[in-house]
C-alpha positions in Angstrom: 6.0 4.4 11.0 3.5 5.2 13.8 0.6 5.3 11.5 1.4 1.9 10.0 2.0 0.4 13.5 -1.4 1.8 14.6 -3.1 0.2 11.6 -1.4 -3.1 12.2 -2.5 -3.0 15.8 -6.1 -2.2 14.7 -6.2 -5.2 12.3 -4.9 -7.6 15.0 -7.4 -6.2 17.5 -10.1 -7.2 15.0 -8.8 -10.7 14.6 -11.8 -12.2 16.3 -14.3 -10.0 14.5 -15.9 -10.4 11.0 -14.5 -6.9 10.3 -11.0 -8.3 10.1 -11.7 -9.7 6.6 -12.7 -6.4 4.8 -10.0 -4.5 6.7 -7.2 -6.9 5.8 -8.6 -7.1 2.2 -8.3 -3.3 1.9 -4.8 -3.3 3.4 -3.5 -5.9 0.9 -5.1 -4.1 -2.0 -3.4 -0.8 -1.2 -0.1 -2.7 -0.5 -0.3 -3.8 -4.2 0.4 -0.3 -5.5 1.6 1.6 -2.4 4.6 -0.3 -0.9 5.1 2.0 2.1 2.0 0.2 3.5 3.3 -3.4 4.0 0.7 -6.1 4.6 3.0 -9.1 5.1 3.4 -8.7 8.8 -0.3 -8.4 9.4 -1.1 -11.5 7.3 1.6 -13.5 9.1 0.4 -12.3 12.5 -3.2 -13.2 11.7 -2.1 -16.7 10.6 -0.4 -17.1 14.0 -3.5 -15.9 15.8 -5.7 -18.4 13.8 -3.7 -21.2 15.4 -3.1 -19.7 18.9 -6.5 -18.0 19.4 -8.8 -19.9 17.0 -9.6 -16.8 14.8 -9.7 -15.7 12.1 -10.7 -18.7 9.9 -7.7 -19.8 7.9 -9.7 -20.6 4.7 -11.4 -17.2 4.7 -8.1 -15.5 5.5 -6.3 -17.1 2.6 -9.2 -16.4 0.2 -9.5 -12.7 1.2 -5.8 -12.1 1.1 -5.5 -13.8 -2.3 -8.4 -11.6 -3.7 -6.8 -8.4 -2.3 -3.4 -9.3 -3.8 -4.8 -9.9 -7.2 -6.8 -6.7 -7.2 -3.8 -4.7 -5.9 -1.5 -6.1 -8.5 -4.1 -5.4 -11.2 -4.3 -1.8 -10.1 -0.5 -1.4 -10.3 -0.7 -2.9 -13.8 -3.4 -0.4 -14.9 -1.4 2.5 -13.4 1.6 1.4 -15.4 -0.5 1.1 -18.6 -2.1 4.6 -18.0 1.0 6.6 -17.0 3.9 4.7 -18.4 7.4 4.5 -17.0 8.7 8.0 -17.7 6.0 10.5 -16.9 7.3 11.5 -13.5 10.8 12.6 -12.5 11.4 9.8 -10.0 10.7 7.3 -12.7 13.5 8.7 -14.8 16.1 8.3 -12.1 19.0 6.0 -13.2 18.3 3.4 -10.5 14.6 3.3 -11.2 15.2 3.1 -14.9 17.6 0.2 -14.5 15.0 -1.7 -12.5 12.4 -1.1 -15.2 14.7 -2.2 -17.9 15.5 -5.4 -16.1 11.8 -6.0 -15.4 11.1 -5.4 -19.1 13.7 -7.9 -20.2 12.6 -10.5 -17.7 9.0 -10.2 -18.8 10.1 -11.1 -22.3 12.1 -14.1 -21.2 10.6 -15.5 -18.0 7.3 -13.7 -17.2 5.9 -16.4 -14.9 9.1 -16.6 -12.8 9.2 -12.8 -12.5 5.6 -12.2 -11.6 5.4 -15.1 -9.1 8.6 -14.2 -7.2 8.1 -10.4 -7.4 5.0 -10.6 -5.2 7.3 -11.4 -2.2 9.2 -8.1 -2.6 7.1 -5.1 -1.7 8.7 -2.5 -3.9 9.7 -5.1 -6.5 6.1 -6.3 -7.1 4.9 -2.7 -7.7 7.7 -2.0 -10.2 7.2 -5.3 -12.0 3.4 -5.0 -12.3 3.6 -1.4 -13.4 6.2 -2.3 -16.0 4.0 -5.1 -17.2 1.2 -2.6 -17.8 3.4 0.0 -19.4 5.0 -2.4 -21.8 1.8 -3.9 -23.0 2.2 -7.3 -21.4 -1.2 -9.0 -22.3 -3.8 -8.6 -19.6 -5.1 -12.1 -20.5 -1.7 -13.5 -19.4 -1.2 -11.2 -16.5 -4.4 -12.0 -14.6 -3.9 -15.8 -14.4 -0.3 -15.2 -13.2 -1.4 -12.6 -10.8 -4.0 -14.9 -9.4 -1.5 -17.7 -9.0 1.1 -15.5 -7.4 -1.5 -14.0 -5.1 -2.7 -17.4 -4.0 0.9 -18.7 -3.5 1.8 -15.5 -1.5 -1.3 -15.6 0.6 -0.9 -19.3 1.4 2.8 -18.9 2.2 2.3 -15.8 4.4 -0.4 -17.5 6.4 1.6 -20.7 6.6 4.5 -18.8 8.1 2.2 -17.4 10.7 0.7 -20.9 11.4 4.2 -22.3 11.8 5.1 -19.4 14.1 2.0 -19.9 16.1 2.5 -23.6 16.4 6.2 -24.6 16.6 8.5 -22.4 14.5 8.3 -19.4 16.7 12.0 -18.7 16.6 12.5 -19.1 12.8 9.7 -17.7 10.7 12.3 -16.5 8.1 12.9 -20.2 7.1 9.3 -20.5 6.1 9.5 -17.3 4.0 12.6 -18.5 2.3 11.1 -21.8 1.4 8.0 -20.1 0.1 10.1 -17.8 -2.2 12.1 -20.9 -3.4 8.9 -22.8 -4.2 7.5 -19.8 -6.1 10.7 -19.5 -8.1 10.6 -23.2 -9.0 6.9 -23.0 -10.0 7.6 -19.9 -12.2 10.5 -21.7 -14.0 8.3 -24.7 -14.6 5.4 -22.6 -16.0 7.8 -20.6 -18.2 9.3 -23.9 -19.6 5.8 -25.3 -20.4 4.6 -22.0 -22.0 7.8 -21.6 -24.1 7.6 -25.3 -25.3 4.0 -24.9 -26.4 4.8 -21.6 -28.2 7.8 -23.1 -30.0 5.7 -26.0 -31.2 3.0 -23.7 -32.4 5.6 -21.4 -34.1 7.1 -24.4 -35.9 3.7 -25.4 -37.2 3.0 -21.9 -38.5 6.4 -21.2 -40.0 5.3 -22.2 -43.5 2.3 -19.9 -43.4 4.3 -17.0 -42.1 6.9 -17.4 -44.8 4.2 -17.3 -47.5 2.9 -14.0 -46.0 6.4 -12.6 -45.9 6.4 -12.4 -42.1 9.3 -13.2 -39.8 8.6 -15.6 -36.9 9.0 -14.0 -33.6 8.9 -16.2 -30.4 8.3 -13.2 -28.2 5.4 -12.0 -30.4 3.9 -15.5 -30.2 4.2 -15.6 -26.5 2.5 -12.3 -26.4 4.7 -10.4 -24.0 4.8 -7.2 -25.9 1.4 -7.0 -27.5 -1.5 -5.1 -26.0 -3.9 -7.0 -23.9 
């Protein structure tokens, strides 16, 4: 897309200027709910320039990209909560509906894994975050996971650029694949810990629930389907 290419060129031209931070922040925010505007390539390129040209500052770059990712994902979440998953015709297409159904099921069973890994897939992260909002995934659980996934994605993207700028110029894909694998492993570990804590809490409260005539529900305890 000529417009996207021109925007990418503008951001890279600003690499040595303080303006690069607000511009890349805005780019990453919009990318969180508008996937046709990819930000990965710009972030990776800036990471490479930070090594080869000495600017921008790596710490500032990671921080700004993380903040933009969290805000963009949160906007997608709020859009999903406001409009739902069936308001527009394109949302009711079979392929889109299947993705939403899979995302809904995954949010019930392995929310951390899903939210952490979806950030690496431009269209996938928008669909997952909108589904989280539309299905009432608690905002108090969404925001910490969004922050963690944003930090992991920002760090991994910048690291790919750093490696490309230093010595892995011919194989940046390897760094990206390792980042996705690490995010997946982290998500599995988080889900395992959360579910263990919830099971222990549910076991302690089973007697009280039975006295009130309630049926224990692991998913309700985890909080995936209650409003934030």
